[in-house]
Structures are given as structure tokens and as C-alpha cells.
C-alpha positions in Angstrom: -100.7 6.7 92.9 -104.2 4.5 92.0 -106.3 6.1 90.1 -110.1 5.9 90.3 -111.3 5.1 86.4 -114.6 4.6 84.8 -114.9 3.4 81.4 -118.3 4.4 79.7 -118.3 1.7 76.6 -120.8 -0.3 75.1 -122.0 -3.5 77.1 -118.8 -5.2 78.1 -120.0 -8.8 77.4 -120.4 -8.3 73.7 -116.7 -7.4 73.1 -114.3 -9.5 71.2 -111.6 -9.4 73.7 -108.4 -10.5 71.9 -109.2 -7.7 69.4 -110.5 -5.3 71.5 -108.5 -1.9 71.7 -110.8 -0.6 75.2 -109.9 -4.0 77.1 -106.7 -3.9 76.6 -106.8 -0.4 77.9 -108.7 -2.0 80.9 -106.3 -4.7 81.8 -103.6 -2.2 81.5 -105.1 0.1 84.5 -106.2 -3.2 86.2 -102.2 -4.1 86.5 -100.8 -0.9 87.4 -103.3 -0.7 90.4 -106.0 1.6 88.9 -109.6 1.0 90.4 -112.2 0.5 87.5 -115.4 1.2 87.1 -118.0 0.6 84.3 -120.8 2.0 83.1 -122.9 2.6 79.7 -123.7 5.7 77.9 -128.0 5.1 78.4 -127.0 5.3 82.0 -125.0 8.8 82.2 -127.8 11.2 83.9 -127.7 15.3 84.5 -128.8 16.0 87.2 -129.0 19.7 88.3 -125.3 20.5 88.3 -124.4 16.9 89.1 -123.0 14.3 85.9 -124.4 11.0 87.7 -124.2 6.9 86.7 -124.1 3.6 88.3 -121.3 2.9 89.0 -120.4 -1.2 88.8 -116.6 -1.5 90.1 -115.0 -3.9 86.9 -112.4 -6.6 87.3 -110.8 -7.7 83.8 -109.6 -10.7 83.0 -107.5 -12.2 79.4 -110.0 -15.0 78.7 -112.1 -15.0 76.3 -114.5 -17.3 77.6 -114.7 -15.6 81.0 -113.4 -11.6 81.0 -115.3 -10.0 83.4 -116.8 -9.5 86.5 -118.8 -6.6 87.7 -119.8 -5.8 91.0 -122.9 -4.1 92.7 -123.6 -0.7 90.7 -123.8 2.6 92.9 -125.0 5.8 91.9 -121.9 8.4 91.6 -121.1 11.8 90.7 -118.3 11.4 88.2 -116.7 14.4 88.8 -115.2 12.8 91.9 -112.8 10.3 89.0 -109.6 10.6 88.6 -109.9 9.4 84.9 -112.8 8.6 83.0 -112.1 6.8 79.1 -114.9 7.6 76.7 -115.1 4.3 74.7 -118.1 4.2 73.1 -118.2 2.7 69.8 -120.4 5.1 66.8 -122.6 5.7 65.4 -121.7 9.2 66.1 -125.2 10.2 66.8 -127.7 12.9 68.6 -126.7 9.9 71.4 -123.5 10.3 71.1 -122.7 14.0 71.1 -125.1 14.2 74.0 -122.8 12.3 76.1 -120.3 14.2 75.1 -121.9 17.7 76.2 -122.8 15.8 79.6 -118.6 14.7 80.1 -117.8 18.1 78.8 -119.0 19.7 82.4 -116.7 18.0 84.9 -113.6 18.4 82.2 -110.8 19.5 83.7 -111.3 18.3 87.2 -111.6 14.6 85.5 -109.7 13.6 83.0 -112.1 12.6 79.9 -109.9 10.2 77.5 -110.4 11.6 74.5 -111.6 15.3 75.5 -115.4 15.1 74.8 -115.6 18.6 73.2 -113.1 17.8 70.8 -114.3 14.9 70.1 -117.8 16.2 69.6 -116.3 18.8 67.2 -113.9 16.4 65.2 -116.0 13.9 63.9 -113.5 11.3 61.4 -114.5 12.3 57.8 -115.4 15.5 59.1 -111.9 17.2 61.2 -109.5 15.2 58.6 -110.7 18.0 55.9 -108.5 20.5 57.7 -105.6 18.8 56.7 -106.7 18.6 52.7 -103.4 18.9 51.2 -102.5 15.3 52.8 -105.7 13.4 51.3 -106.5 12.1 48.4 -109.3 14.5 46.6 -112.6 14.4 48.6 -116.0 15.8 48.3 -118.5 15.9 51.2 -121.6 16.4 49.6 -125.4 15.3 48.7 -125.8 17.3 45.7 -126.1 14.9 42.5 -124.2 18.1 40.2 -121.4 18.4 43.0 -121.0 14.7 43.3 -121.6 14.1 39.3 -118.8 17.3 39.0 -116.4 15.7 41.5 -116.5 12.0 39.4 -115.9 13.7 35.9 -112.7 15.3 37.1 -111.7 12.0 39.0 -112.7 8.8 37.3 -112.9 6.1 40.1 -114.3 7.2 43.1 -115.2 5.8 46.8 -118.5 6.8 48.4 -119.4 6.1 51.7 -121.5 7.8 54.9 -119.8 10.8 56.3 -120.6 9.2 59.7 -120.2 5.6 59.3 -118.1 3.1 60.7 -116.7 -0.4 60.6 -116.5 -0.1 56.6 -120.5 -0.2 56.7 -121.6 1.3 53.1 -118.6 1.7 51.4 -118.7 1.8 47.8 -116.6 1.6 44.8 -117.9 3.3 41.7 -116.8 3.2 38.0 -116.9 6.7 35.9 -119.6 5.0 33.8 -120.7 2.8 36.7 -124.8 2.0 36.1 -125.9 1.3 39.5 -124.7 4.8 40.3 -128.5 6.1 40.2 -129.9 3.0 42.5 -126.7 3.8 44.7 -127.2 7.6 45.0 -131.0 7.3 45.5 -130.3 4.7 48.3 -127.9 6.6 50.1 -130.7 9.9 49.3 -133.0 7.5 51.4 -131.1 6.3 54.2 -128.5 9.1 54.8 -130.2 12.9 55.8 -126.4 14.2 56.0 -124.0 14.4 53.1 -121.5 11.7 52.0 -118.0 11.0 51.2 -116.5 10.8 47.8 -112.8 10.1 47.2 -111.1 9.4 44.6 -110.2 5.9 44.5 -106.6 4.4 45.9 -105.8 1.5 43.6 -103.3 1.1 46.1 -105.3 0.1 48.7 -105.4 -3.6 47.7 -101.1 -3.7 49.2 -102.7 -2.5 52.4 -104.2 0.5 54.5 -102.5 1.2 57.8 -103.8 2.3 61.0 -101.5 4.3 62.8 -101.5 5.0 66.5 -101.2 8.5 67.5 -100.7 8.8 71.7 -100.9 12.7 72.7 -99.8 13.6 69.0 -96.7 11.3 68.8 -96.8 8.2 66.7 -96.8 5.0 68.8 -97.0 2.5 66.4 -99.1 0.9 63.3 -100.3 -1.5 61.4 -101.0 -3.0 58.0 -104.8 -4.4 57.1 -105.3 -5.8 53.8 -108.6 -6.0 52.2 -109.8 -9.6 51.8 -109.7 -11.3 47.9 -112.9 -9.0 46.3 -113.4 -6.7 49.2 -112.4 -2.9 49.2 -112.9 -2.7 52.3 -110.2 -3.3 54.7 -111.2 -3.3 58.0 -110.6 -6.4 60.5 -114.0 -6.6 61.1 -114.8 -7.4 57.7 -111.9 -9.3 57.0 -108.8 -7.7 56.7 -105.8 -9.5 57.1 -103.1 -7.5 59.8 -99.7 -7.6 58.5 -96.5 -5.8 60.9 -95.5 -2.6 59.3 -93.0 0.4 59.1 -93.6 4.2 58.4 -92.2 5.5 55.5 -90.9 9.0 55.5 -94.7 10.4 54.1 -96.7 8.4 56.9 -94.2 10.1 59.3 -94.9 14.1 58.1 -98.0 13.4 58.2 -97.9 12.2 61.6 -95.7 15.2 62.3 -98.1 17.2 60.8 -101.3 16.3 63.3 -99.4 15.8 66.4 -100.1 19.4 67.5 -103.4 19.2 66.2 -104.3 16.1 68.4 -102.4 17.7 71.4 -104.6 21.4 71.3 -107.6 19.5 71.0 -107.0 16.8 74.0 -107.1 14.2 72.1 -104.7 11.7 73.8 -105.4 8.4 71.9 -106.2 8.6 67.7 -106.0 6.4 64.5 -105.4 7.4 61.4 -105.4 5.7 57.7 -103.6 5.9 55.7 -103.1 4.8 52.0 -100.5 4.8 49.6 -99.3 7.8 51.9 -102.8 9.8 51.6 -104.5 10.0 55.1 -107.8 9.2 54.5 -109.6 9.3 58.3 -108.5 10.7 61.8 -110.8 8.2 64.2 -111.0 9.9 67.5 -114.3 8.1 68.7 -113.1 5.4 69.6 -110.0 3.5 67.7 -108.9 0.5 67.6 -105.5 -1.3 66.7 -103.6 -1.8 69.9 -104.3 -5.4 70.3 -103.8 -6.0 66.7 -100.5 -4.1 66.5 -99.2 -6.2 69.8 -100.4 -9.5 68.1 -97.5 -8.8 65.3 -94.7 -7.7 67.5 -95.1 -4.3 68.0 -95.0 -1.8 71.0 -97.4 -1.4 73.8 -99.6 0.9 73.1 -102.0 0.7 75.8 -98.9 0.8 78.6 -97.8 4.2 76.8 -101.7 5.4 77.2 -101.5 5.2 80.8 -98.2 6.9 80.6 -99.1 9.5 79.5 -102.7 9.6 81.9 -100.5 9.2 85.1 -98.6 12.2 84.2 -101.4 14.5 83.8 -103.0 13.5 86.6 -99.8 13.4 88.7 
């Protein structure tokens, strides 16, 4: 049965359709006959008890030169829709958090993917700490004494913003790194929140696996290998994608996370694993669908819509 589906996302004109997971979800929804609508986060409003937005009918095409058509905007009560895809990209700031408060008001009548309350309560680099036994040693702090004690214990560390994304501002800090003082000062001025300090994993040079879980079950994976002379494996930072299988340890990690993800309504999740160590749980706008398909992996967009349709059935 066709569903009415709205996508809350950043401007669709700016996306890279070859790698965009939201676009893959929209293509699959359209193929199945669902009716698509589009709006940007800044257009979301709460008027009395109604959560409203100016929805534009959306048609998508897998064409890098001409990938979408939008119809005339019409103000609609979002509670009348079947599904909303919450797919705006970070930063995970107060504007983002506010949209989760608004969308939470229309659950469960409208299925929001991922569940907005859980997105709000499970920021990537904080939620993952519930599974500290699966992770490399990790500290979340901005206190210089705590950071120095952690560095003294673990030697090489990686330092990154708590709410960063896409590999931005990720630094490796050696035990006697002369740049640490300046880096600490820069982080102190730039970020009000604590930072993540994590033991450096040398095996990152062989790849950082992005593993997709759909409704708590393993759905596909890709190995992202950093570019030469770069710490970061994110594909937007030059990382190269390669086909991969899961190790027994990685399957153990998926099985450990699955029940917690399902319980929170986190239907589409991307986790990052380096050398058998869980480093992040991505719930805001996970990526990897098209990259996995390009290296011969499964059609994860289809699997996600199978689950959505079952939940709306």
C-alpha cells in the first residue's frame, strides 16, 4: 500500500547523488510507489498542537546532472503523513535538537526514522560509551589534568570534537607532541563542550569499517581505507572504499548492539569499527548505502523500506 513520505533534509540541490544515502532511500521509496514530499529543517514549525511544514511534492532521478523536481509548497500537518525520514546532516546543535522535540510530538502516529527522541538522546560519541567494553580506552573531557593523565597512560591518542562529523578536526597526538598545548588552546576556544580523547589504533591504516545495522540487524559493510598521510578514513576526506566481510569480533559487536538499537527505535544506524574496536554509533544521518552497493554489497535501501513498510502495515 503506497505511503505518504516526507523527508527532512538539507537542501537537496547540494547533495552528491552518487554517494548520498538519503537519495538512495528516496529512489527506493519512489520505485515502490510511495508519495514523496520534501522540506528543510528551518521550515519546521509548531503551531499550537500541530507540527507543520510547507511540503513540496518530490520526484527523484538517478542523474547527477538533473536529480530532482519539486512541486509547489503547501503547508501541511505532519501528523497526517505515514512516514518522515529524519535525514538532516549534523552539526548536532540546538537547532537540530529542537527539530527532534517537534517531531517527537507526532510519534507514534507518524513513523519518524530514526526515532527523534532517541536521536536526541543518543549522540554518536556519547551513546557509544554505553558499550565501553567494546571500545578502545576513551575519555570525554575538557579538563587538562584528566587529559594529561589519560595521555600518560595510553601514549598516542586521537583528539576530536564531541559533536564533530565527517572527520573534521580529528588529530593524532603523540606522547611528547609539542603541538599539544596549542591544540588544547584551540579546542578550548573553539568548542564549549567536552572533547573525545581516544587511544590511537595503528591498524586504522588498514581501514575503518562502516557497518550498517537495520532494525538492529547487520545489513552490510564497507572498509574505508585512509588516504596516504591522512589519519581519517571518511570518504569525504579521501578515504577509499573496499568490499569487506565481518570478523567474528565484528559480528559480536553487532549482536551486542542490536537489542539496544531496536529498543530505541533506531532503525538505520551506521557503526564504525577499527581493528575490532567500536568507535562510534552514527544515528543522526548515517551514510554508506550507495558505497556498499557500488562494491557489490546488498541493497540496504530496499531492506530499510521492507522494515518501514512492515511497521506501517
